[in-house]
N, C-alpha and C positions, 0 to 999 in steps of 0.2 A: 404109204399108199392108202387112199380113202377106202373105208369100208362101206361108204354110201355109194350106191350106184347112181341114183338120181333123186330129185325132189319128186314127191308123189302127190301130195295134196295139202291144202290148208282147210282146217275145220274150225268154224266159228260158231259160238253160241250167241244168238241175237235176241233182243227183246221183241222186235217187230219183224217176224219172219217174212210176212208178205211184202213189206217195204224193202227189206234187204234183198229179197229174191228179185223184185221188180228192177232194182238198181243193177244187180249182177247181170240180168238179161238185157234190159233196155239201154242202160248207160254203158256198161263194160262191154257187152256184146257176146256174152257166154251162152252156150247152148244148154238149155235145161234138159235133164234126163229124168226118167221115172224114178221115184223114190217113195219110201213109206211116209205116212202122215207125220207131220212135225219136222220133216227134213226136206231141204231143197238141194239137189246136186246139179253141178254144172261142169260141162266139158269145155276144153280149149284145144284139144289135140287127140292123140291116140289113147290117152288115159280114159278109163271109165268115167272118172271125174277128177277135176283139179281143185274144185271148191265145194265144200259141204257147209251149208248153213243149217243150224239146228235151233229149234225153238228153245229159248231159255226159260226155265221155270221162274215164276214170280218169286222175288226175293233173292235169287241167285245173282252173284256178281258177274257171271259170264266167264267163259274160258276160251282159249285158242290152242290149237294143236297144229304142228307142222309134221306132215307125214314124210318119211324118208325111206326109200326102197333099199333093201338089202338083197344080196344075191341068193342066199339060201338059208336053211335052218342052221347050218354050221356057223354062218356069220352071225346069226341072231344070238345063238348061245354064247359065242365068243364075246360079242358086244355086251351082253348082260353081265358077264364076268368082269369086263373092263369097267363098266359103270359101277358095279358093286365095290370094286377095289378102290374107286375114287370116293367112296362114302355115300354114293347115291343109292336110291332104293328103286330099281327098275321093277315094274309090274308086268305080268304076262296077261295078254288079252284073252278074254273068255271067248267062247264060241259066238256069243252075241256081239262082243266087241269086233271080232273079225268079220262077222256078217255085216255090221254097220259100216266098216271100212272097206268091205268087199275085197278081202285079202285072205290068203291061206293061213297065215300066222302073224302074230305081232307081239311086240313088247313096247313099253313106254317108260319115260321118266319125266317127272314134273320138276321144272326149274323154278327159280325165284320168280315171284310175281304171278305164278300160275300157268305160264306157258309150258305146254307139254311137247316133247319130242316123241313121235310115235314111229317105231321102226317096223316096217311091214315087209313080208315076204310074199311074193307072187300076187301083187295087187292086180285086180282085174283090168284088162285092156279092152278097148272097143274095136270091133271089126268094121265099124262104119266110119266113113269120112266125117270129120268134124265140119259142121255147118252152122254158124251162129245166126242169130236173128237179124243181124245187120252186117254190112261189109266193113267190119273193123280191121280186117287184114290180120287177125290173130293167127299165129302159127304154133304157139305153145306156151306152157307155163315156164317162165324163165327163171325167176329169182324172188327172194324175199329180203326185206329190211327188218332187222330186229333191234329194238332199243334195249340197252343194257346198262344196269347200274354198276356193273363190274366187268368191263370189257376184258381185262387181263385174265380173269378166271374163266370167262366164256370162251376166249380164244384158246386157252389151254384145254378146255373140254373138247372143243371142236377139233383141234389139231392132234392132241395126244390120244384121245379116246376114239374119235371118229375118223381120224386120218385126213382131215381137211388141211389145206395149205393157205397161208397168207399170201395173196397175190399182190396186194398193195395196201398202204395205210392212208387214211385221210384224217388228219389230226390223230387222236387216239383210237379212232374207228378202224376196223379191219375188213377188207374184202376177202372172202374165203372161197377158194376153189375146191371143187370135189370131182371135177371131170376136166375136159379140155377147155371149157369156157373160162373167161377171165374170173368170174365169180358166180356163185349161186346164192350166197348169203352175204349181206352187209351188216356187220355189227356196229352200232353207233352208240356212243355214250348218251344216256338219257336219264331223266329223273325217275323213270319207272321202267320195269322190265316188261316188255310187251312186243307182240308182233305188230309192226308198224305199217308194213306195206307188202302187197302181193303184186308182182310184176309179170306181164305177159309180153312175149316177143311178138312183134308184128313184122310185116314184110319189108318195110323200108321207110325212108324219110317221108314219102308222101303220106303214109298211114299215120305217122306221128303228128305231122302238121295238120292233116285232116281231123285228127282226134281233137286237137286244140279248138278248132272251129265248131266241131260237133258238141263238145262239152260246153262251150260258151253258149250255144243255142239252147242247150238243156239247162242252163244256169247251174252247172256243176262246178264247184270251186276247184280251180287248178291251183295246186300248192307249190309246184316247181316245174320249170320248163315252159315251152320246148327248149331243149338245150342239148349239149353234148358232154358226156362224162369224160373228164380228162384222164381218168385212170383206165377205164375199160374201152374208151372210144365210142361208147354206145350213145345213140340219140335217145332222148327220153322225154316223157311228160308224166307227171304224177298228179293225181286228183283225189279229192276227198269223197268217201262214200258214207253211208249211214253208220252211226254208232262208233265214230272215231277211226274206222278202218280206212286205209288209203289203198288205191290201186294205181298201177302205172303201166305204160307201154314203153318198150325198149326195142331198138333195132340197130343193126350194124356193129354189134359188140365184137371186140377182138378176142383172140385166144390168150390163154395164160402163157407168159413167156419165161417164168421162173425167176424173175428179178422183182423183188418187192420194193417199190419206190415209196417215198413219203410225200404226200400232198397236204397242203394246209387245210384246216377246217374252216374255210372261208368260202365266200361265193365263188371265187376263182378255183378253189379246190374241188368244188362240186360241179361246176359248169365252165367249160372252156369258152363258151359264148358270153358268159357273164349274166345269164338269166338269174333273177332273184328267186327267193323262196319265202313262204310264210311259215316255214317249219324251222325252228332253231337248230335242230339236229342236222338239217340239210344245208347249214350255212346261212340260214335266214336270221332276221332280227327277232330276238325274244319278245 
């Protein structure tokens, strides 16, 4: 049983905060919310924020965090013990850390390559209806794609410590389920460990297709799709944002059915329609 209730947020350190924030709002279609200086927060649904952009200090390499919501303090303490038992070194969030994440309590662990998993209890929700700056049809923060130099070890961490389940395989990559959805995390073999893509659910096929034309009009590079994922059944389109981050829209995904199938790590394994990709990890040409 998953100890993770849901995905909470992605937090990225960026060199050009103004440019990254303009892209999140104008291209992705997220709703900007009030934040302190040096931080830009964006909503996509009931969450206080799903994306946090933080100004990176000069000389820093940058960092990325994935926020994961836990049910209560008991779950947080139990998880910290599990992570310690695996030889990891979880850290507890200070009062300032919790204020920045807008949660009651938190702990975190930094993985290879600098990606941090941040476990939060009682993250702030918004009582206001989400309303983006354009009609992108976004209904919520859906999933993430994580590049991994050791998928086997990362699958073990997610499944044994966090209680995730492998819903399907694509090559050596793994779709991970934490709730009733087909997956919330896709781990893909990569040359470096990194958060590769943040995906938002949209209302349906029309919104996925409209996104393709909108991105083309804005000269935003589409890296994959429009297409249909043969594993989850979801429609998708993925596109490149500033500083190597990618975003995507998905719709019509299936529920997890308990049977983990094997798909090839080829174009056909990533898209049932045969759409190509400019990303090798997505079945594209290197």
